[in-house]
N, C-alpha and C positions, 0 to 999 in steps of 0.2 A: 527623522521618524518614519518608520515603515508602517503602513496600514495594510493588514491582511484580512481578506474577506473569507469567512468560512460558514459552514452550515450552522443555523441557529440551534438546532436540536437533532437528536437521533444518533445513530451509530457513528456516522462520519464525524459529527461534532465531537463525540467522546474520544475517538481515536486521534483526531487532530489536536485536541487539547492535551492528550497524553503525549503526543510527539513533542509539542512545545515544552512540556514539563521535562521530558527526557533530555532535551538539549539545554536545560537550565533556564528556561524562560517561564516565569511564574505569572500567570494571568489571574487577577482577582475577578472572578465572575459571580461572586456570591450575591451581589446586588446589581447585576447587569441589566441593562435595558436593551440597547442595540450596539453599544460600543464599550469596550473594556481595554484597560492599559496594563502593561507589565511594569512592575516596580524596579526590575533589575535589567531591563533591556529596552532600547528605544523603539518599541513596537506597540501598536494597538490593534485590537481585533474588532472587525465589523461583522456582526451576525446577520446573515441573510438566508433567504430561501436558496437552495442549491442551484436552481435553474436561473437565478439572477446573478450569480457570482461571475460567470464569464463577462457579462455586460458591464458590471461595475469595475472590473479589472481593465477591460478594453477601453472604457471611457476615462480611466485615470482616477476614478473615485477611490479605488484601492490600489496600492502598489502591487500586491500579490494576492493570490487566492488559492485555497485548498478546496478542490472540488473533484467529483468523479469525471474521468475522461469522457464518459458518455455525454455529459452536459456540454463539454467543450466541443465535441464532434457535432452534436445536435445544433448548437447555436451558430457554429461556423464563423465566429467573430475573430478579429485579428489579435489573438493572444499567443504567447509562446509557452511551450511546455518546458519548465525549468528542470523539474525532477519528477520521476515516478516514485511514489512514496511507499508502495508495497503493502498497503492495506486498503480496505474497502472494495475488495475484489467482488465482481459480479459479472453477469452476462445479460445481454438482451436477446431474447429468443422468441421464435414463433411457436405458438401453442394452439391446439385445436381441441374440440370436444373429444373426450377419451374414447367414445364409441365409434368415431369416424375412422375409416380405413385410409391410411396415408401412403401415397405412392411416390413421394418426392415433391420438390418445390412446385412442380406444375399443378399440384393440387390447388394452389392459391389463385390460379387464373380464374377471373370472374368473381372472386370472393370479396367480401368486405372484411377489412382487417382494422381492429381498433388499437390505437396506440397513443402514447404521449411523446413518441419519438418519430414524427413523420419524415424528417429529413433522412435519418439513418435508414429507416424502412424503405423510403423511395430509392435511395442509392442501391440497396440490396435488390429490390424488385427490378430496377432498370438493368443492373448488372446481369441478372438471371433471365431477362426477357419475359418477366411476368406482368400481366395486366390485371391489376386488382385495385379496388377502391379503398382509400385510406380514410378511416373515421377517426378524427382527432378527439381524444378524451383526456382530460387533465388529471383524473383520479379514478380509482376503482376500475381500472381497465379490465381486470379479470372477470368482472360480472357481465361484460358485454355480450358474449354468446348466449348466456342464459336469459338475458333481458331482450334478446332479439335485435340488438344494436349492430352486431357484426357476426361473421361466421368464424372468426379466429382473432387472436390477439398477438401483439408484438410488445413484450414488456420485460422488465427487469426480473431476473431469476437469481435467487441465492441458493436456497436449499431445495426449492421446488414444492414445498409444502402448501403454499398458497394456490398453486395450480391444481394440485390434487384435491384440495378442499372445495374447489369450484368446478370439479368435474372436467378438468383439462389435462392434456398431456403435451409435453415439450417435444417438438419435432425437428426444429432447426435452431442450432446455436449460431447466431449471426454476428454478434459484436461483443468483445470482451473488454472489460473496463476495470480500472482501479483508481484510487485517489492520486491526483497529480498536483504539483505546485506550479501555478501559472503566473505569468507576468505580462504586462502590456509591451514589454521591451523598450519602454521609454523612461527608465529610472534615472534619477539624478546620480551624481557620483557618490554622494553620501548614502543613498539608497542601495546602490550597487555594492558598496563596501559592507553595509549591514547584511545584505543578502549573501555575500561571500562568507561572512562569519557564520550565518545560519547554516549554509551548505557544508561548511567545514565541520560544524558540530554534528550535523545529520550524518555525515559520512563516518565520523568517529563513532557515533552511536551504532550505525549499521555494522561497522567492523567489529565492535564489541559484542554484538548480539550473538548468543549461543557459544561464547568462549569461556574456557576455564583456565585458571592459572595453576600450574602444576610444578611442584618442587620436591626433590628427593635426595637422599644420600646414595652414592653410587661408587662402586669400585672403579678406580681410574682405568683399569684394564678393559672395562666395558663402555668407556666414554664414547668411542667412535660408533659403536652399535647403537647407543642411546641417541646420539645425534641423528642417526639415520631414521630412528623411530619417531623422533620429535623434531622435525624441521620447523624452526620458528620463522617469524616474519623476516628476520635477518639471520640470526643464529642464536641458539640457546645461551643463557648465561651460565658460566661454569666458575665455581669458586672452590678453593682448596679447603679441606677440613683439617682439624688438628690431628685426627687419626691418620697414620701413615698409609698411603695407598688409596685414600678415599677423597671424593670431591662431592660438592653439592651442585645439582643441575636444576635450572629454572627455565620454564618455557610456557607457551600458551597453546592450547589445543581446542579443537571443536568439541562441543559437548557430545555430539553424536559418536565421536571417535574415542571418547575418554576411556571407557572400560577395556576396549581392545588394546589401547596404548598401555594401560596399566598392566594388563596381562603380559604383554611383550616385555615391559620394563622389569617386572618381577622375575621373568624368566632369565634375565641377564644379571640379576643380583641387586636390583634397586631395593632400598629399604626406606622406611619412614616417609612414605609418599604422602604429601599434603596437597589437597585440591581446594582451591579458593575460587569464589565467584569474581568475575571481572566487571567492574563498574564502567570504566571508560578505557579505550585504547586510542591514544593520540598519535597519529602517524606523522 
C-alpha cells in the first residue's frame, strides 16, 4: 500500500485529484476526514497542509507527496524529486510599494522584507550580497508594507492581482515552482513497484495529452507524401481499400498541428478525413 500526502484543499488539491483520476485511480473523498483510500489501486491519500508535506514524506509517514517545489526548497528536508508534474506553476517574487522608485536589487539593502519563505529569500540575498532584515509572516504577507511591518515582501505570485490590490509592484522574479511528486527514497520493493506503475500511467497520460487520431482515404500514389506529412510515433498504419489504387492511412498528430496537416493532406488528394479524440497512448 502506498500512502501519498497532498494538499487538503485549494487548487493544488483539485489538480492532484484530477491527476489521480486521469491515471485510473479513483479516490472516494466524499466523506473524507484526513485519510481516503482508492477502491481500484492500493493507495491512500493523506490530506495535509502543503508546508507539512515534505516533513511527513521525509519521516516516512507518507511514501510519496504531491507538493509545490517551493515548499520542498524551503524546508530543505531529505526528500527526492521523483517527477515534475507540470501543474501548479507559480513564482516567488520580491515586491515593493508601487510608488517607490526601483533601481535594482541593491534597493533592498537595509530594508525589512516580509515573507513566509525565509530560507529561499536568505539564499537569494546572500547570493546577491544584500543585507536586509527578514520578517517571517505565516499569512497575509501582502499587507505587511501597508501595516508598517516591512518595506517589501517576498511572496508567491500567480497572476499578480493580489499585489496590485494591495498597492504593490513585482520587481524581482526570484524562484519558479510547480507541483512535484516527492519520495523519501526509502520505499519497500512493493512500494517501488506501485510507484513504477503510477509513473508509467502518468507518462502515458502525458504522451496522450493534446493528441488527435486521424484517418483518411488516400490515393496510393500520394502515400509517400502523406507519410512525410504525418510522421507517427513509429510509422503510420496503412491498409488497402476495395477501390483500386486507394488505401486508408491512420496516424496520430498534435492538436496544434491538426489543421495545417489536414490542409496539406487535402492538397495531395486525401478524402473522408476523420479526426478522433485520443484517450490514452500506451508506449
